[in-house]
C-alpha positions as CSV (number, residue, x, y, z in Angstrom):
1,X,1.0,16.5,-6.8
2,X,-2.1,16.0,-4.7
3,X,-2.0,13.9,-1.4
4,X,-3.3,10.3,-1.8
5,X,-5.4,8.5,0.5
6,X,-6.1,5.0,0.0
7,X,-7.2,1.6,1.8
8,X,-5.4,-1.7,2.1
9,X,-6.8,-5.2,3.0
10,X,-5.5,-8.6,3.7
11,X,-9.2,-9.8,3.2
12,X,-8.9,-11.6,6.6
13,X,-11.0,-14.9,6.8
14,X,-12.0,-15.4,10.4
15,X,-13.0,-19.0,11.4
16,X,-16.5,-19.6,10.3
17,X,-16.7,-17.3,7.6
18,X,-17.4,-18.6,4.1
19,X,-14.7,-17.7,1.5
20,X,-17.6,-16.9,-1.0
21,X,-19.2,-14.5,1.4
22,X,-15.9,-12.9,2.2
23,X,-15.2,-12.4,-1.4
24,X,-18.5,-10.6,-1.9
25,X,-17.8,-8.4,1.1
26,X,-14.3,-7.7,-0.5
27,X,-16.0,-6.5,-3.7
28,X,-18.4,-4.4,-1.8
29,X,-15.7,-2.7,0.2
30,X,-13.9,-1.8,-3.0
31,X,-17.0,-0.4,-4.8
32,X,-17.7,1.8,-1.9
33,X,-14.2,3.0,-1.6
34,X,-14.5,4.0,-5.2
35,X,-17.9,5.7,-4.9
36,X,-16.8,7.9,-1.9
37,X,-13.7,9.2,-3.6
38,X,-10.6,7.1,-2.1
39,X,-7.7,7.2,-4.3
40,X,-6.3,3.6,-3.9
41,X,-7.5,0.2,-2.9
42,X,-4.7,-2.5,-2.4
43,X,-5.0,-6.3,-1.6
44,X,-2.4,-8.4,0.1
45,X,-1.1,-12.0,-1.0
46,X,-1.1,-14.7,1.3
47,X,-1.3,-18.6,1.1
48,X,-2.8,-19.7,4.4
49,X,-6.2,-20.4,5.9
50,X,-6.7,-17.1,7.6
51,X,-6.5,-14.9,4.5
52,X,-8.6,-15.0,1.6
53,X,-6.5,-13.8,-1.4
54,X,-3.5,-15.8,-2.8
55,X,-3.7,-13.8,-6.3
56,X,-4.3,-10.1,-5.8
57,X,-4.2,-9.6,-9.5
58,X,-7.3,-12.0,-10.0
59,X,-9.5,-9.9,-7.1
60,X,-8.2,-6.6,-8.7
61,X,-9.5,-7.6,-12.1
62,X,-12.9,-8.3,-10.6
63,X,-12.7,-5.0,-8.8
64,X,-11.5,-3.2,-11.9
65,X,-14.7,-4.1,-13.7
66,X,-16.9,-2.8,-11.0
67,X,-15.1,0.5,-10.4
68,X,-14.4,3.7,-12.2
69,X,-11.5,5.8,-10.9
70,X,-9.9,4.3,-7.9
71,X,-6.4,2.9,-8.4
72,X,-5.8,-0.8,-7.7
73,X,-2.8,-2.2,-6.2
74,X,-1.4,-5.3,-4.6
75,X,-0.2,-5.0,-0.9
76,X,1.8,-6.8,-1.5
77,X,2.8,-9.0,-4.4
78,X,5.3,-11.4,-2.8
79,X,7.7,-11.0,-5.7
80,X,10.4,-13.5,-4.3
81,X,8.4,-16.6,-4.7
82,X,6.5,-15.5,-7.9
83,X,7.5,-15.5,-11.4
84,X,7.9,-11.8,-12.7
85,X,6.8,-12.7,-16.2
86,X,3.6,-13.8,-14.9
87,X,3.1,-10.9,-12.4
88,X,3.7,-8.5,-15.3
89,X,1.2,-10.2,-17.6
90,X,-1.5,-10.3,-14.9
91,X,-1.1,-6.8,-13.8
92,X,-1.0,-5.8,-17.3
93,X,-4.3,-7.3,-17.8
94,X,-5.5,-5.5,-14.8
95,X,-4.2,-2.3,-16.1
96,X,-6.2,-2.9,-19.5
97,X,-9.5,-3.8,-17.8
98,X,-9.3,-1.0,-15.5
99,X,-8.5,1.5,-18.2
100,X,-4.8,2.4,-16.8
101,X,-5.4,2.1,-12.9
102,X,-3.2,-0.9,-11.9
103,X,-0.1,-0.9,-9.7
104,X,2.3,-3.5,-8.4
105,X,3.5,-3.1,-4.8
106,X,6.4,-5.6,-4.7
107,X,7.7,-6.9,-1.6
108,X,9.9,-9.7,-0.2
109,X,7.1,-10.9,2.1
110,X,6.5,-10.8,5.8
111,X,5.1,-14.4,5.6
112,X,7.1,-17.1,4.3
113,X,4.8,-20.1,3.4
114,X,4.8,-19.3,-0.4
115,X,8.6,-20.3,-0.4
116,X,8.2,-23.9,0.2
117,X,4.9,-23.9,-1.6
118,X,6.5,-22.9,-4.8
119,X,9.9,-24.6,-4.2
120,X,12.1,-21.7,-3.1
121,X,14.9,-21.8,-0.4
122,X,14.4,-19.2,2.4
123,X,18.4,-19.2,2.4
124,X,18.0,-17.2,-1.0
125,X,15.4,-14.8,0.6
126,X,17.0,-11.4,-0.6
127,X,18.8,-12.6,-3.6
128,X,15.3,-13.9,-4.9
129,X,13.8,-10.7,-4.5
130,X,16.7,-8.5,-6.0
131,X,17.0,-10.7,-9.0
132,X,13.2,-10.8,-9.6
133,X,12.7,-7.2,-9.2
134,X,15.4,-6.5,-11.6
135,X,13.6,-8.8,-14.3
136,X,10.2,-7.2,-13.5
137,X,11.6,-3.8,-14.2
138,X,13.3,-5.1,-17.3
139,X,9.7,-6.4,-18.5
140,X,7.9,-3.3,-18.0
141,X,10.7,-1.3,-19.8
142,X,9.5,-3.1,-23.1
143,X,9.9,-5.6,-25.6
144,X,12.2,-7.5,-26.6
145,X,13.6,-8.6,-23.0
146,X,17.0,-10.2,-22.7
147,X,17.9,-11.1,-19.0
148,X,19.5,-14.0,-17.2
149,X,19.8,-14.7,-13.4
150,X,20.5,-17.6,-11.1
151,X,16.9,-18.4,-9.9
152,X,15.1,-18.4,-13.1
153,X,15.5,-19.5,-16.7
154,X,17.1,-16.8,-18.9
155,X,15.2,-14.8,-21.6
156,X,16.9,-14.1,-24.9
157,X,15.0,-11.3,-27.0
158,X,11.5,-12.4,-25.4
159,X,8.3,-10.7,-26.4
160,X,6.1,-10.4,-23.4
161,X,2.3,-9.5,-23.8
162,X,-0.1,-7.8,-23.3
163,X,1.4,-4.5,-22.7
164,X,-0.4,-2.3,-20.3
165,X,-2.1,1.0,-20.8
166,X,0.3,2.8,-18.5
167,X,3.9,3.3,-19.6
168,X,5.7,2.3,-17.3
169,X,3.3,0.3,-15.3
170,X,3.7,1.8,-11.7
171,X,5.9,-0.5,-9.3
172,X,6.1,0.3,-5.8
173,X,8.7,-1.3,-3.4
174,X,7.1,-2.0,0.1
175,X,9.2,-2.3,3.2
176,X,8.7,-3.0,6.8
177,X,11.9,-1.5,8.0
178,X,14.9,-3.3,6.1
179,X,17.3,-0.5,5.3
180,X,18.9,-2.7,2.4
181,X,15.3,-2.7,0.6
182,X,15.0,1.1,1.2
183,X,18.4,1.8,-0.6
184,X,17.6,-0.7,-3.2
185,X,14.4,1.2,-3.9
186,X,16.1,4.7,-3.8
187,X,19.0,3.6,-6.1
188,X,16.3,2.2,-8.8
189,X,14.4,5.4,-8.7
190,X,11.2,3.5,-7.4
191,X,8.6,4.9,-5.1
192,X,8.4,3.5,-1.5
193,X,5.9,2.2,0.9
194,X,6.8,1.9,4.5
195,X,4.5,-0.2,6.6
196,X,4.3,0.8,10.3
197,X,2.4,-1.7,12.3
198,X,3.5,-1.1,15.6
199,X,5.3,1.3,18.0
200,X,5.9,5.1,17.0
201,X,5.9,6.4,13.5
202,X,8.9,8.7,14.6
203,X,11.1,5.6,14.8
204,X,10.9,5.3,11.1
205,X,12.2,8.6,10.3
206,X,15.7,7.6,9.9
207,X,14.6,5.0,7.4
208,X,12.9,7.6,5.3
209,X,15.9,9.9,5.8
210,X,17.9,7.0,4.4
211,X,15.6,6.7,1.4
212,X,15.9,10.4,0.5
213,X,19.6,10.3,1.0
214,X,20.1,7.5,-1.5
215,X,17.7,8.8,-3.8
216,X,19.6,12.1,-4.2
217,X,22.9,10.2,-4.3
218,X,21.6,7.9,-7.1
219,X,21.1,11.3,-9.2
220,X,17.3,11.2,-9.2
221,X,15.4,14.4,-8.9
222,X,14.0,15.0,-5.5
223,X,10.9,16.3,-7.0
224,X,10.2,12.7,-8.3
225,X,10.4,11.1,-5.1
226,X,7.2,9.4,-3.9
227,X,6.6,7.8,-0.6
228,X,3.7,6.2,1.1
229,X,3.1,5.4,4.6
230,X,0.8,2.4,5.5
231,X,-0.8,1.8,9.1
232,X,-3.6,0.1,10.7
233,X,-6.6,2.4,10.8
234,X,-10.2,2.5,11.8
235,X,-12.9,5.3,11.7
236,X,-16.0,5.6,13.5
237,X,-18.2,8.5,14.6
238,X,-16.5,8.5,17.9
239,X,-13.5,6.8,19.7
240,X,-15.7,4.8,21.8
241,X,-17.6,3.5,18.7
242,X,-14.3,2.7,17.0
243,X,-13.0,0.9,20.0
244,X,-16.1,-1.1,20.1
245,X,-16.0,-2.2,16.7
246,X,-12.2,-2.6,16.3
247,X,-10.1,-3.1,19.2
248,X,-10.9,-6.7,20.2
249,X,-10.6,-8.1,16.7
250,X,-7.5,-5.9,16.2
251,X,-5.9,-7.4,19.4
252,X,-6.9,-11.0,18.4
253,X,-5.2,-10.6,15.0
254,X,-1.9,-9.2,16.5
255,X,-1.8,-11.8,19.3
256,X,-2.5,-14.6,16.7
257,X,0.3,-13.4,14.4
258,X,2.5,-12.4,17.5
259,X,2.4,-16.1,18.8
260,X,3.9,-17.1,15.4
261,X,6.8,-14.7,15.8
262,X,7.4,-15.0,19.3
263,X,6.1,-11.5,20.3
264,X,4.8,-10.7,23.8
265,X,1.2,-10.8,24.1
266,X,-0.6,-7.4,23.6
267,X,-3.7,-6.1,25.4
268,X,-5.6,-2.9,26.2
269,X,-2.4,-1.1,27.4
270,X,-0.8,-1.6,24.1
271,X,-3.6,-0.8,22.3
272,X,-4.0,2.5,24.0
273,X,-0.2,3.3,23.4
274,X,-0.7,2.5,19.7
275,X,-3.9,4.8,19.6
276,X,-2.1,7.6,21.3
277,X,-1.4,10.7,19.3
278,X,2.4,9.6,18.8
279,X,1.4,5.9,18.1
280,X,1.1,4.0,14.8
281,X,-2.6,3.1,15.0
282,X,-4.9,5.7,13.5
283,X,-8.3,4.8,15.2
284,X,-11.1,7.0,16.2
285,X,-13.4,9.7,15.0
286,X,-12.8,11.4,11.6
287,X,-10.9,14.4,13.4
288,X,-8.6,12.0,15.2
289,X,-7.7,9.9,12.2
290,X,-7.0,12.9,10.1
291,X,-4.7,14.4,12.9
292,X,-2.9,11.1,12.9
293,X,-2.4,11.0,9.1
294,X,-1.3,14.8,9.3
295,X,1.1,14.1,12.0
296,X,2.9,11.4,9.9
297,X,2.9,13.7,6.9
298,X,4.7,16.2,9.1
299,X,7.3,13.7,9.9
300,X,7.9,11.9,6.5
301,X,6.5,14.3,3.8
302,X,4.9,11.4,2.3
303,X,2.6,11.8,-0.9
304,X,0.3,9.0,-0.1
305,X,-1.4,7.4,3.0
306,X,-2.9,3.8,3.0
307,X,-4.9,2.7,6.1
308,X,-5.6,-1.2,6.7
309,X,-9.2,-1.0,7.9
310,X,-10.5,-4.6,7.6
311,X,-8.4,-6.2,10.1
312,X,-9.3,-9.7,11.9
313,X,-12.9,-10.3,12.6
314,X,-14.4,-6.7,12.4
315,X,-17.8,-6.8,11.3
316,X,-18.5,-6.1,7.6
317,X,-21.1,-3.5,8.3
318,X,-18.5,-1.6,10.6
319,X,-15.8,-1.9,7.9
320,X,-18.2,-0.4,5.4
321,X,-19.2,2.5,7.8
322,X,-15.3,3.2,8.3
323,X,-14.7,3.3,4.7
324,X,-17.6,5.6,4.0
325,X,-16.3,8.0,6.8
326,X,-12.7,7.8,5.6
327,X,-13.7,8.9,2.1
328,X,-16.4,11.5,3.1
329,X,-14.9,13.0,6.2
330,X,-11.4,12.3,6.9
331,X,-10.1,12.7,3.3
332,X,-11.6,16.2,3.1
333,X,-10.1,17.2,6.5
334,X,-6.7,15.9,5.4
335,X,-6.6,17.6,2.0
336,X,-8.0,20.8,3.3
337,X,-5.3,21.2,5.9
338,X,-2.5,20.3,3.7
339,X,-3.8,22.9,1.2
340,X,-3.8,25.4,3.8
341,X,-0.2,24.6,4.9
342,X,1.2,24.5,1.3
343,X,2.9,27.7,0.1
344,X,1.1,29.8,-2.3
345,X,2.1,29.3,-5.8
346,X,4.3,31.8,-7.3
347,X,2.8,34.1,-9.8
348,X,4.5,34.5,-13.1
349,X,5.6,38.1,-13.7
350,X,4.0,38.2,-17.3
351,X,0.6,37.2,-15.7
352,X,0.9,40.0,-13.3
353,X,1.8,42.5,-16.0
354,X,-1.1,41.2,-18.2
355,X,-3.7,41.4,-15.2
356,X,-2.4,45.1,-14.6
357,X,-2.8,46.1,-18.2
358,X,-6.2,44.6,-18.4
359,X,-7.2,46.6,-15.4
C-alpha cells in the first residue's frame, strides 16, 4: 500500500473576504492539488462566520466535477448533529460525480455550534455520535436497512438511494485525542485519523498504540489497519519565506480559537516550539516539511498524512505556492525515502528458478 499525502482546509473566511471569492479560491486550491498529484483533498464542516463551508458534500461535489484523480473527503462531517441517511445519500452522490473518489471522515466535532442549531442536547454528545455512526455503517452495508435508536426515528426495511460507486464507501473516524473514540474505531474495523494541532506528536503515540491493540483484540487483520496523521503545515522555498506568509495568520487563528476555549495566548516562542523538529507544526522548506512527515511516520507507522495549509488569513497566492511545492517537491521526497526504507520484496522461488533456467 502506497503512502498517501493529502491536504485539508476549513476554508477560513477572514473578515472582509467575500464568501463568493473565497469559494472560487477553494475550488482553485483543489484543482491545483489534483494537478500536482496530491492524493487527498479534505474540507471541514462549520456553522459559524469565520469558516465558509457548512456542507462539505456540496463543495466536494463541485470539486469532483473539476478534478480527475484526487480523493475527496470531509474533515470532518459532524455526524453527531447530522442525519446519517442524508450524509450517506450526499456522499454517495459525490462518489458518483467523482467516479469513486469520495470519503467520509466522521467526527464528533470540536466546535459545538451545530448542536443547538439542529436541536440536539450537548448532554448527549457521545451517545449521539455512537448511535449515528452505527446507522451510517448500516446504511453503507446495503439495502434494505432495519435500525432503531434513541435519537432518530427507526428504519424498517428501508431502501436508501443512490448507492455509491465504491462498495463500501470509505468511512474514517477522526479524533483529537479521545481514547473512547479510538477504541470505537478499532472495534468497528474503521480507519483512524488523528488530528495533532499542538504540542509534540510523540505525546500521541500511546493513543495510536491503544488503537493498534484494540484492533488486534477485535480480531482484525493488522495488515488492514489504516492510520492518518493530520497537522497544520505550510511549505515555502525557505523557512523564512514560510514564516513570513504563515506565522502571523496562524497565531491569529490559534489565539482566536484559544480565547473561546480558555487557552493561554500563543506568541512567537510557542510557534518556534511547534516548528521545532519534535513539534507538531510542519512548516518551512520542502526538505524540512518532508522530514517532519517522515518523523511522524517513524512514530506511528501511518499510511496517510494530511496537512492543513489554508489557515486563517494566509494570502491565497501563498497557499497556492505551498500546495504546488507540497505536490512537486515534498511528496516525491517523502515517497522516495519511504521506498528506500522499505524492505525489499521477497522473490518467489519459482521466479528465481525460471530466471535461472532462462539464463
